[in-house]
C-alpha positions as CSV (number, residue, x, y, z in Angstrom):
1,M,110.1,83.6,161.2
2,T,109.1,85.0,163.5
3,E,105.1,86.3,164.0
4,L,104.4,89.7,161.9
5,P,102.3,92.3,162.8
6,A,98.7,92.5,161.0
7,D,99.9,96.1,160.6
8,L,102.5,96.3,158.2
9,P,100.6,98.4,155.5
10,G,101.0,100.7,158.6
11,W,104.5,100.6,159.6
12,R,105.2,101.3,155.8
13,T,103.0,104.7,156.0
14,K,104.7,105.4,159.6
15,L,108.1,104.7,157.7
16,A,108.0,106.4,154.6
17,A,107.2,109.5,157.2
18,L,110.3,109.0,159.1
19,A,112.0,108.6,156.0
20,A,110.6,112.0,154.7
21,A,111.8,113.6,157.9
22,H,115.4,113.0,157.1
23,A,115.1,113.8,153.9
24,G,117.6,115.9,151.5
25,K,117.6,117.1,148.0
26,D,119.1,114.1,146.3
27,G,116.3,113.0,143.3
28,A,118.3,109.8,143.0
29,H,117.6,108.8,146.3
30,D,114.6,110.1,147.3
31,A,110.7,108.8,148.9
32,N,110.4,107.5,145.1
33,H,113.8,105.2,145.0
34,L,112.7,103.7,148.9
35,D,109.5,103.0,147.0
36,R,111.0,101.4,144.1
37,V,113.6,99.6,146.4
38,W,110.3,98.4,148.6
39,R,109.2,97.1,145.6
40,N,112.3,95.5,144.3
41,A,112.0,93.3,147.8
42,Q,109.1,92.6,147.7
43,A,108.9,90.6,143.9
44,L,112.1,88.9,146.1
45,L,110.0,88.0,149.2
46,P,107.8,84.9,147.7
47,Q,111.0,83.3,146.7
48,H,112.8,83.4,150.1
49,P,109.0,82.2,152.9
50,E,111.6,82.3,155.9
51,A,112.5,85.9,155.6
52,D,110.8,88.3,157.9
53,P,109.0,91.5,155.7
54,L,108.8,93.2,158.3
55,V,112.5,93.9,158.3
56,V,112.9,94.1,154.9
57,L,110.5,96.4,154.7
58,A,112.3,98.6,157.6
59,A,115.5,98.8,156.3
60,C,114.4,99.9,152.7
61,Y,112.8,103.0,153.8
62,L,115.7,103.2,156.2
63,H,118.4,102.4,154.4
64,D,118.8,105.8,153.3
65,L,118.5,107.6,156.6
66,V,121.9,109.3,156.5
67,N,122.6,109.9,152.8
68,L,126.5,111.4,151.9
69,P,127.4,112.5,148.0
70,K,129.3,110.2,146.2
71,N,132.4,111.9,146.7
72,D,132.2,112.5,150.5
73,P,135.4,111.1,152.3
74,D,133.1,109.9,154.7
75,R,130.9,107.9,152.4
76,A,131.3,104.4,152.8
77,Q,129.7,105.5,156.4
78,A,127.2,106.9,155.5
79,S,125.3,102.8,156.1
80,R,126.8,102.8,159.0
81,R,125.5,106.0,160.2
82,S,122.1,104.9,159.0
83,A,122.0,101.7,161.3
84,Q,122.6,103.2,164.2
85,L,119.6,106.2,163.6
86,A,118.1,103.7,162.1
87,R,117.6,101.9,165.7
88,H,117.5,105.0,167.5
89,Q,114.1,105.9,166.1
90,L,112.3,102.6,165.9
91,A,113.4,102.2,169.2
92,W,111.5,104.9,169.9
93,M,108.3,104.5,167.7
94,G,108.4,101.1,169.5
95,F,109.3,99.0,166.9
96,P,109.9,94.9,168.0
97,P,112.7,95.3,170.0
98,E,113.7,91.5,168.9
99,R,113.9,93.0,165.4
100,L,116.2,96.1,165.8
101,D,119.8,94.0,165.2
102,A,118.2,92.3,161.9
103,V,117.8,96.1,160.3
104,A,120.6,97.8,161.8
105,H,122.5,94.9,159.9
106,A,120.4,94.9,156.9
107,I,120.7,98.6,156.0
108,E,124.9,98.3,157.1
109,A,125.4,96.0,154.6
110,H,123.3,97.5,152.1
111,S,126.0,99.8,150.6
112,F,128.5,98.5,148.0
113,S,130.8,101.7,149.5
114,A,130.9,99.7,153.4
115,A,131.7,96.5,151.9
116,I,130.2,94.8,155.1
117,P,129.2,91.3,154.2
118,A,125.0,90.2,154.2
119,D,125.1,87.4,156.5
120,S,121.1,87.4,156.7
121,I,118.3,86.7,154.2
122,E,117.0,90.1,155.3
123,A,120.7,92.0,154.6
124,R,120.7,90.5,151.1
125,I,117.2,91.4,149.5
126,V,118.0,94.6,150.7
127,Q,121.2,95.1,149.4
128,D,119.7,92.9,145.5
129,A,116.4,95.3,145.8
130,D,118.8,98.8,146.4
131,R,121.3,97.8,143.3
132,L,118.7,96.7,141.0
133,D,117.3,100.9,141.2
134,A,120.7,101.5,140.2
135,L,119.8,99.5,136.9
136,G,117.5,99.3,134.0
137,A,115.7,102.6,132.7
138,V,115.4,104.1,136.3
139,G,118.8,103.6,137.0
140,L,119.9,105.7,134.5
141,A,118.0,108.6,134.6
142,R,119.9,108.4,138.0
143,M,123.2,107.5,137.1
144,F,123.3,110.8,134.7
145,Y,121.6,113.1,138.1
146,I,123.9,112.0,139.9
147,A,127.0,112.5,137.3
148,G,124.9,115.7,137.1
149,M,125.4,116.7,140.6
150,M,128.6,115.8,140.4
151,G,130.3,117.9,137.3
152,S,130.9,115.0,135.2
153,A,131.0,115.1,131.4
154,L,128.2,112.9,129.8
155,A,131.3,110.6,128.0
156,H,134.9,111.0,126.8
157,P,134.5,113.4,123.8
158,G,136.1,110.6,121.3
159,D,135.8,107.3,122.8
160,P,133.2,107.0,124.0
161,L,133.3,103.3,124.5
162,A,136.4,103.6,126.0
163,R,138.2,101.4,123.5
164,D,141.7,103.0,123.3
165,R,141.8,104.8,127.0
166,P,141.6,103.5,130.3
167,L,138.1,103.7,132.2
168,D,137.3,106.7,133.9
169,D,133.8,107.1,135.4
170,G,134.5,110.5,137.8
171,S,134.9,112.2,134.6
172,Y,133.1,110.8,132.4
173,S,129.0,109.4,132.6
174,L,128.6,106.4,130.8
175,D,132.1,104.8,131.8
176,H,129.6,104.0,135.2
177,I,128.2,101.3,132.7
178,A,131.4,99.1,132.4
179,V,132.8,100.5,135.8
180,K,130.6,99.3,138.5
181,L,127.0,98.8,136.8
182,A,128.2,96.0,134.7
183,T,129.3,94.1,137.4
184,L,126.1,94.3,139.9
185,P,123.7,91.1,138.6
186,G,127.1,89.1,139.2
187,K,127.3,90.4,143.0
188,M,123.5,89.9,143.3
189,Q,122.5,88.0,146.5
190,T,119.6,86.4,144.9
191,E,119.0,84.2,142.9
192,G,115.6,86.5,141.8
193,G,118.0,89.3,142.1
194,R,119.9,87.9,139.9
195,K,117.6,87.5,137.4
196,L,116.0,91.0,137.3
197,G,119.8,92.3,137.4
198,Q,120.8,90.4,134.1
199,E,117.3,91.8,132.4
200,R,118.0,95.3,133.3
201,L,121.9,95.9,132.4
202,A,120.9,94.5,128.9
203,Y,119.3,97.5,128.4
204,L,122.2,99.7,129.8
205,E,124.3,97.7,127.6
206,S,121.7,98.9,124.7
207,F,121.8,102.2,125.6
208,R,125.2,102.7,125.9
209,A,125.8,101.2,122.0
210,A,123.5,103.0,121.1
211,F,124.6,106.1,122.6
212,A,128.1,106.0,120.8
213,A,126.9,105.4,117.8
214,E,124.8,108.5,117.9
215,W,127.3,110.2,120.0
216,L,130.1,109.9,117.2
217,G,127.3,110.0,114.7
218,Q,127.5,106.7,113.7
219,P,125.2,104.4,112.1
220,P,123.6,102.1,115.0
221,A,124.1,99.1,115.3
């Protein structure tokens, strides 16, 4: 790992300010989301001393510089556009030039929809850190927030667990747990990410069962 600048907290302040300058009004991808992704990454970094924390820090705070809605036809291009913008802004800020490629790759590869392989340990950490924020209690709140923005119903009126129908998370928010979120722990790139992901998924699955019982007026399992 290359030598780090002494002022890592100083870079965090600068990067958070840069992200804030490009932020929209999406409460699921706001400054708090970026802080949580960085905290998730910090939980994973000690297991990977070969990783460059400055690269991880920059990618965590700048991965959503271009944030397109989930239903935007160009959604899969958002991470590439974020990487391009981040590279330009970081160069202007005097960020170490030898780290720009690594930051750009970590930003590009974080996106689920872009499907870009994470070829560095920094990219794998950032990808896991971002996906961890889609799980657990906060991930659940973000799921319903985004579904509300897109006009989805909470759940199917008579079959919330999709026992006798195809899953459809475009129409029913609760379906998103089974369609996508349940797959995330198995796709984590780090051992720490998989462990934390499974713990947070257990909460979502417990909620899904309790929600369905209450939705249908049944006693809890």
